[in-house]
C-alpha positions in Angstrom: -14.0 14.9 -10.4 -16.5 13.0 -8.3 -15.5 12.0 -4.7 -17.1 9.2 -2.7 -16.4 8.1 0.9 -17.1 4.5 1.9 -17.1 3.8 5.7 -17.0 0.1 6.8 -17.7 -0.2 10.5 -17.0 -3.6 12.2 -16.8 -4.7 15.8 -13.0 -4.2 15.9 -12.1 -1.4 13.5 -13.4 1.3 11.2 -12.1 1.3 7.6 -12.6 4.4 5.3 -12.0 4.5 1.6 -11.9 7.7 -0.4 -12.6 7.3 -4.1 -12.0 9.9 -6.8 -13.8 9.0 -10.0 -14.3 5.5 -8.7 -10.5 5.1 -8.1 -9.2 4.4 -4.6 -6.9 7.3 -3.4 -7.0 7.1 0.4 -7.5 4.2 2.8 -7.6 4.7 6.6 -8.1 2.0 9.2 -8.8 2.9 12.8 -9.2 0.4 15.7 -12.3 1.0 17.8 -10.1 1.1 20.9 -7.6 3.5 19.4 -5.8 5.9 21.8 -3.1 8.5 21.3 -4.5 9.8 18.0 -3.4 13.0 16.4 -5.3 15.9 18.1 -5.9 14.3 21.5 -5.1 16.5 24.5 -3.6 15.1 27.7 -2.6 16.4 31.1 0.7 14.6 31.2 3.5 14.4 33.8 7.1 15.1 33.0 9.2 11.9 33.6 12.6 13.3 32.8 14.3 16.3 31.2 17.1 15.6 28.7 19.3 18.8 28.4 21.5 17.1 25.8 18.4 16.7 23.5 16.8 20.0 24.7 13.7 17.9 25.2 11.7 16.1 27.8 9.9 12.7 28.1 6.3 13.0 29.2 4.1 10.2 30.6 0.7 10.4 28.8 -0.3 6.8 29.6 1.4 5.1 26.6 3.7 2.2 27.2 6.6 4.4 26.1 7.0 8.0 27.3 6.1 10.6 24.7 8.7 13.1 23.3 8.4 16.9 23.8 11.1 19.1 22.3 11.8 22.6 23.5 10.6 24.1 20.2 7.3 22.3 20.6 6.5 24.1 23.9 5.1 27.0 21.8 5.4 30.7 22.3 2.6 30.8 24.8 3.8 28.1 27.1 4.2 30.4 30.1 0.6 31.6 29.9 -0.6 28.0 29.8 1.5 27.1 32.9 0.0 30.0 34.8 -3.4 28.7 33.9 -2.6 25.2 35.3 -1.1 26.7 38.5 -4.3 28.7 39.2 -6.4 25.6 38.7 -4.2 23.7 41.2 -4.6 26.5 43.7 -8.3 27.3 43.4 -9.7 24.0 42.1 -11.6 26.1 39.6 -11.1 27.0 35.9 -10.1 30.7 35.6 -11.2 32.8 32.6 -8.6 33.0 29.9 -9.1 36.8 29.7 -7.7 37.0 33.2 -4.4 35.2 32.3 -1.6 37.8 31.9 0.3 38.1 28.6 3.8 36.7 28.8 6.7 37.3 26.4 7.3 34.6 23.8 9.8 31.9 24.7 13.3 32.6 23.2 14.0 30.4 20.2 17.4 29.4 21.6 16.2 28.7 25.1 16.8 25.6 27.3 14.0 23.3 28.2 15.5 22.7 31.7 14.6 26.3 32.5 10.9 25.7 32.0 10.3 22.0 32.8 11.2 19.8 35.7 10.5 16.1 36.5 7.1 15.5 38.2 5.6 18.7 36.7 2.1 18.5 35.0 1.9 19.9 31.5 -1.0 20.2 29.1 0.1 18.6 25.7 -1.4 17.6 22.4 -0.5 14.6 20.3 1.0 15.7 16.9 2.4 12.4 15.8 1.0 9.0 16.7 3.3 6.2 18.1 5.3 4.7 15.2 7.4 1.6 15.4 9.4 1.7 18.6 8.8 5.4 19.3 6.2 6.9 21.6 3.9 9.8 20.6 5.3 13.2 19.6 3.8 16.0 21.6 3.3 19.8 21.5 2.3 22.1 24.3 0.8 24.5 21.7 -2.9 23.4 21.9 -5.2 23.8 19.0 -8.7 22.5 18.1 -9.4 22.2 14.4 -12.7 22.8 12.7 -13.8 22.8 9.0 -13.0 26.5 8.4 -11.2 27.6 11.6 -8.6 26.4 14.0 -8.9 27.6 17.6 -5.6 28.3 19.5 -6.1 29.2 23.3 -3.6 31.3 25.3 -2.8 33.6 22.4 -4.5 36.6 20.8 -4.2 37.0 17.0 -5.8 36.1 13.7 -4.0 34.4 10.9 -5.2 33.7 7.4 -4.2 30.7 5.1 -1.7 31.7 2.5 -3.7 29.8 -0.1 -6.4 32.5 0.0 -4.8 34.9 -2.5 -7.5 37.6 -2.7 -6.4 40.6 -0.6 -10.0 41.7 -0.2 -11.2 38.3 1.0 -8.2 38.0 3.4 -9.1 41.4 4.9 -12.8 40.5 5.1 -12.2 37.2 6.9 -9.7 38.7 9.3 -12.0 41.6 10.2 -14.9 39.2 10.8 -13.0 36.9 13.1 -11.5 39.9 15.0 -15.0 41.2 15.7 -16.3 37.9 17.1 -13.4 36.0 18.8 -13.0 36.3 22.6 -9.9 37.7 24.3 -6.8 35.4 24.6 -7.9 33.1 21.8 -6.1 33.0 18.4 -7.8 31.8 15.3 -6.3 30.4 12.1 -8.6 30.9 9.1 -8.4 27.8 6.8 -8.6 27.8 3.0 -12.1 26.4 3.1 -13.4 29.5 4.8 -13.0 31.5 1.6 -16.4 33.0 0.6 -18.2 31.8 3.8 -20.8 33.9 5.4 -20.3 35.6 8.8 -23.1 33.6 10.5 -21.5 30.3 9.4 -18.1 31.2 10.7 -19.6 32.5 14.0 -21.4 29.2 14.6 -18.3 27.2 14.0 -16.2 29.5 16.3 -18.8 29.0 19.0 -18.7 25.2 18.6 -14.9 25.2 18.9 -14.9 27.4 22.0 -17.6 25.2 23.5 -15.4 22.1 22.9 -12.5 23.8 24.5 -14.5 24.9 27.6 -16.0 21.4 28.0 -12.5 19.9 27.9 -10.9 22.2 30.5 -13.8 21.7 32.9 -12.3 18.3 33.5 -8.9 19.7 34.8 -9.9 20.5 38.4 -11.4 17.0 38.8 -8.2 15.3 37.8 -6.4 13.8 40.9 -3.9 11.6 39.2 -2.0 12.2 35.9 -1.7 11.3 33.1 -5.3 11.8 32.0 -7.0 12.5 28.6 -8.7 15.9 28.5 -9.9 16.1 24.9 -10.4 13.4 22.4 -10.3 14.2 18.7 -13.3 13.2 16.6 -13.2 9.9 14.7 -10.9 9.7 11.6 -14.0 9.4 9.4 -15.1 12.9 10.5 -11.5 14.1 10.2 -11.4 13.0 6.6 -14.7 14.8 6.0 -13.5 17.9 7.8 -10.3 18.2 5.6 -11.6 16.9 2.3 -15.3 17.7 1.9 -16.0 19.9 -1.1 -18.7 20.2 -3.8 -17.2 17.2 -5.6 -18.5 14.8 -2.9 -21.4 12.9 -4.5 -22.1 10.3 -1.8 -21.0 8.9 1.6 -21.9 5.3 2.2 -21.9 3.9 5.8 -22.9 0.4 7.0 -23.6 1.3 10.6 -26.7 3.2 11.9 -25.0 5.1 14.7 -22.1 6.3 12.5 -24.6 7.1 9.7 -26.4 9.5 12.0 -23.2 11.0 13.3 -21.8 11.7 9.9 -25.1 12.9 8.6 -25.3 15.4 11.5 -21.7 16.6 10.8 -22.4 17.1 7.0 -25.5 19.1 8.0 -23.3 21.4 10.0 -20.6 22.0 7.4 -22.7 21.9 4.3 -26.4 22.6 5.1 -28.8 21.1 2.6 -26.3 18.3 1.5 -26.9 15.8 4.3 -28.9 13.6 1.8 -25.6 12.5 0.2 -25.0 10.4 3.4 -26.6 7.0 2.8 -27.0 4.0 5.1 -25.9 0.7 3.4 -28.0 -2.3 4.2 -27.0 -4.7 1.4 -26.0 -8.3 2.0 -22.5 -8.1 0.6 -19.7 -6.5 2.6 -19.8 -2.8 1.7 -16.2 -2.8 0.4 -17.0 -5.7 -1.9 -20.2 -4.0 -3.2 -18.3 -0.7 -3.9 -15.3 -2.5 -5.6 -12.9 -1.4 -2.9 -11.6 -4.8 -1.8 -10.4 -5.6 -5.4 -8.6 -2.2 -5.6 -7.0 -2.8 -2.2 -5.7 -6.2 -3.4 -4.2 -4.7 -6.6 -2.8 -1.5 -5.0 -0.8 -2.8 -2.1 2.1 -5.1 -2.0 5.8 -4.8 -3.1 5.0 -4.6 -6.8 2.4 -2.1 -8.1 1.3 -2.2 -11.8 0.8 1.1 -13.6 -1.0 1.8 -16.9 0.5 0.4 -20.1 2.5 -2.3 -18.4 5.0 -0.1 -16.4 5.3 -1.0 -12.7 6.7 0.3 -9.4 8.7 -1.7 -6.8 8.2 -0.2 -3.3 10.5 -1.2 -0.4 10.3 0.1 3.1 13.1 0.5 5.7 13.0 2.0 9.2 14.2 5.4 7.9 12.8 5.7 4.3 11.0 4.3 1.4 12.8 3.3 -1.8 10.8 3.2 -5.1 12.1 1.8 -8.3 10.4 2.6 -11.7 10.4 -0.1 -14.4 9.1 0.1 -17.9 7.9 -3.6 -17.9 6.4 -4.9 -21.1 4.6 -1.8 -22.1 4.1 -1.1 -25.8 6.6 1.6 -26.8 5.0 4.6 -28.4 8.4 6.0 -29.3 11.3 4.3 -31.1 13.8 6.4 -29.2 15.0 5.5 -25.7 14.5 9.0 -24.4 10.9 9.1 -25.6 10.1 5.8 -23.9 11.8 6.9 -20.7 9.8 10.1 -20.3 6.5 8.3 -21.2 7.1 5.7 -18.5 8.2 8.2 -15.9 5.2 10.4 -16.3 2.9 7.4 -16.0 4.8 6.2 -12.9 4.6 9.6 -11.3 0.8 9.5 -11.4 0.8 6.1 -9.7 3.4 7.2 -7.2 1.4 10.3 -6.1 -1.6 8.0 -5.6 0.5 5.5 -3.6 1.8 8.2 -1.3 -1.7 9.1 -0.2 -3.1 5.6 -0.3 -0.4 4.1 2.0 0.1 7.3 3.9 3.9 7.0 3.3 5.9 9.4 5.4 9.5 10.4 6.1 12.0 10.2 3.2 10.9 8.7 -0.2 13.7 8.1 -2.7 12.4 7.4 -6.3 14.7 5.9 -8.9 13.1 7.0 -12.2 14.3 5.7 -15.6 17.4 7.7 -16.7 16.7 10.7 -19.0 19.5 12.7 -20.6 17.5 15.7 -21.8 17.3 18.4 -19.1 13.9 19.5 -20.5 12.4 16.1 -19.8 13.9 16.0 -16.3 12.3 19.4 -15.6 9.0 18.3 -17.1 8.9 15.2 -14.8 9.6 17.4 -11.8 6.9 19.9 -12.6 4.5 17.1 -13.3 5.1 15.5 -9.9 4.7 18.8 -8.1 1.3 19.3 -9.8 0.2 15.8 -9.0 1.0 16.4 -5.3 -1.0 19.6 -5.0 -4.0 17.6 -3.9 -2.1 15.9 -1.1 -3.1 17.5 2.2 -0.1 16.2 4.1 2.9 18.6 4.2 5.6 17.6 1.8 8.6 18.8 -0.2 9.9 17.6 -3.6 13.4 18.1 -4.9 14.3 18.1 -8.7 16.0 15.0 -10.1 19.6 14.5 -9.2 22.2 13.8 -11.8 21.7 10.1 -11.1 18.0 10.4 -12.0 16.8 10.1 -8.4 14.0 12.2 -7.0 13.8 12.9 -3.2 10.5 13.5 -1.5 9.9 14.3 2.2 6.4 13.8 3.5 5.2 14.5 7.0 4.7 11.3 9.0 2.1 11.7 11.8 0.8 8.1 12.0 2.0 4.6 11.0 1.8 3.9 7.3 -1.1 1.8 6.0 0.3 -1.7 5.4 -1.8 -4.5 3.9 -0.4 -7.9 3.1 -1.9 -8.9 -0.2 -0.4 -12.4 0.0 -2.8 -15.0 1.4 -1.6 -17.7 3.7 -3.7 -20.9 3.5 -6.0 -20.8 6.5 -6.2 -24.6 6.6 -2.5 -25.6 6.5 -1.2 -22.2 7.9 1.7 -22.2 5.4 2.9 -25.8 6.0 1.9 -27.0 2.6 -0.2 -29.8 4.0 -4.0 -29.6 4.4 -7.1 -31.8 4.7 -8.8 -32.5 1.4 -10.6 -29.4 0.1 -13.7 -31.6 -0.7 -14.1 -32.0 3.1 -14.3 -28.2 3.6 -18.1 -28.1 3.4 -18.4 -30.9 5.8 -16.2 -29.0 8.3 -18.4 -25.9 7.9 -21.6 -28.0 8.5 -20.1 -29.5 11.7 -19.3 -26.1 13.0 -22.8 -24.8 12.2 -24.4 -27.8 13.9 -22.3 -27.0 17.0 -22.9 -23.3 16.9 -26.6 -23.1 16.2 -27.8 -24.6 19.5 -25.6 -22.3 21.5 -27.0 -19.1 20.0 -30.2 -17.2 21.1 -31.1 -16.6 17.5 -31.2 -18.9 14.5 -29.6 -16.2 12.3 -26.0 -17.1 11.2 -24.4 -15.3 8.3 -21.6 -17.5 6.8 -18.9 -15.4 5.0 -16.8 -17.4 2.6 -14.8 -16.8 -0.6 -17.0 -15.9 -3.6 -16.0 -19.2 -5.4 -17.0 -21.2 -2.3 -20.2 -19.2 -2.0 -21.1 -20.0 -5.6 -20.6 -23.7 -4.9 -22.7 -23.7 -1.7 -25.6 -21.8 -3.5 -25.4 -24.0 -6.6 -28.8 -25.3 -7.5 -32.2 -24.1 -6.2 -33.9 -27.0 -4.4 -30.9 -29.1 -3.6 -28.1 -26.6 -2.9 -26.0 -27.2 0.2 -26.9 -23.8 1.7 -30.7 -24.6 1.4 -30.1 -28.0 3.0 -28.4 -26.2 6.0 -31.4 -24.0 6.3 -33.8 -26.9 6.5 -31.7 -29.2 8.7 -29.8 -26.8 11.0 -31.3 -23.3 11.2 -33.7 -21.4 9.0 -31.6 -18.2 9.5 -28.4 -19.5 7.9 -27.2 -17.2 5.0 -24.2 -17.6 2.8 -22.4 -14.3 1.8 -19.5 -14.1 -0.6 -16.6 -12.0 0.8 -13.7 -11.0 -1.4 -11.4 -10.3 1.5 -11.3 -13.9 2.7 -8.9 -16.6 1.5 -10.1 -19.5 -0.6 -10.8 -21.9 2.3 -11.2 -19.2 4.9 -14.6 -18.4 6.6 -16.2 -16.5 9.4 -19.6 -16.5 11.1 -21.4 -13.1 11.6 -24.5 -12.2 13.6 -27.3 -9.8 12.7 -25.4 -6.8 14.1 -22.4 -7.6 12.0 -20.3 -8.9 14.9 -18.2 -11.9 14.3 -19.3 -15.1 16.1 -16.4 -17.1 17.6 -16.6 -20.8 16.6 -15.0 -23.6 18.6 -11.8 -24.7 17.0 -11.1 -28.4 16.4 
C-alpha cells in the first residue's frame, strides 16, 4: 500500500488529504486561527463545581465553559496542585523531582473535595468544542511524540499492548527507565518497536524540552485563563500518528509549511526528508492530485459503492444512521442470501472508509441487508473488524443484532468533517432567477478593470470553473483571456478550479491570498 499526504495551505485554512493507493481515506480541515485543539494545555479557572454531576465547569477562554469530570482529574492531580501552589508562592518553577509523591485519588471520590470555584487548574483539551458543547478537559497532562508520550507528575513506564514480543517490551522498558528523569512517566507507543536507544533518547529530550518551555510561562501569568502549550499543527499530527514506510510522497503548496514538515520528517525518519515536495503548479493542488473530485463523490447523503450498491448516511445530534442498499448492481448469485452477503461485504469496505473520511464519532447504527445464515452474519462482523484495524481512533464494534443491525461506537474528539456537495448558484443565490450567463464574461471583465488599478501589482489569477476556463482560453490569438492581458493587465492568468460552481469565481494574488473584489 502506498500512502500520500496532500497539504493545501490557504490564507484562511489548511486542508490535508491522506491517500492510500490513490484513494482518499482521510480529510482534515483546520482553520488558521483554530483554538482549543486536542492536546492544547491551559491554565484555567474553575467557574463552578457541580456535585450532582461530580464534575466542574472550567473557564479556558472559550465562549462556553469547558467540562472537567472527577474521573478526568487523573491519579496524580494532588502532585500537580502542589506544583501550582509552589509557583504561586515563589514565582518560580520548582523541579518536579522535589514534588512529593501523593497517593492516587480514590475512584469513588467527590470532586467538591478537590476543587472549588475560583481555583486555578492546569488542564488539557481532550475533546474539541462540538455543536453546543464546550471543550472536554483532563487534568492528566501528556505530550505526545512519534514513539513516546511524556506524562509529568508520575513515575512509571508503560508499553503499548500492540507490541507483542516479550523481549522487545523488556528492552524498551529498560531503555526508557535508564534515561527518563524522576517524576516523569513515559508511554512507549507501538511505533517505537525496533527503534535504537539514541533515537528514543533524542525524542525523550525533545518532549521534556517542550514541557519545560511550557511551564516557564506559568510564573508570568497574571490573569487566567491562559494557554500554556499549543499542540503542533494537525498536518504534523497526522504525520506523527500515521507515518510509516508506505509513505511515498508528501506534497505541500506553501514554502513555510514545506520547510516545517520536511524538518519534522527528518527528525522522525532520517534520510527520508526528500519525499516532502513543494508544489508550485498553476492548478490548485487538490485539483492536480485528483482530491477535489474524490471529495465531491465521497460526501453527501448518498454514497455509491462498487458494483452499484450505495449507502445512505443520516446524522442526528446523538448518532449516525447508515442504510445499506443493493441498488442496481449486477447480481453474481441467483439466491437472495448470496446477493445480500456480497452487497454487505462491499458496503462494509466503503463504510470503514467513510468513518475515517468524515471522522464520524459517537454511535453509528448500520442497517445491513438482512441475512438469515448465521455464518454469513459472523463473516460480515469479522470482515468489519478487520477493516477497522487501520483506524487509529478508539472504537468498538458489536455483532449484528437479530434485526440485522450493527452498532459501532467511535471516539469523538472533534467535530465531524462535513462538506456540502450540492452547489447553490452563486449568481441567483438559489432564487432561480439570474442574469444571462452570456453576460458572465462581461461581469468578470468589469471587475478586473476595476480591480487592476487598485493593486500594486499587475498579477491577478482568476479562478473559475474548468468549463468557463476552457471558454476563456479558447483560441490562441483572439481568446478572451489574451485580450484581457493586452487591454487590462499583462499579469492576468485564468486557472480552472474544480471546487468552484459553474458561474462562481475568485481572484487570487501571487501569494495565493484571495483578493476581495467590489460587489455590484
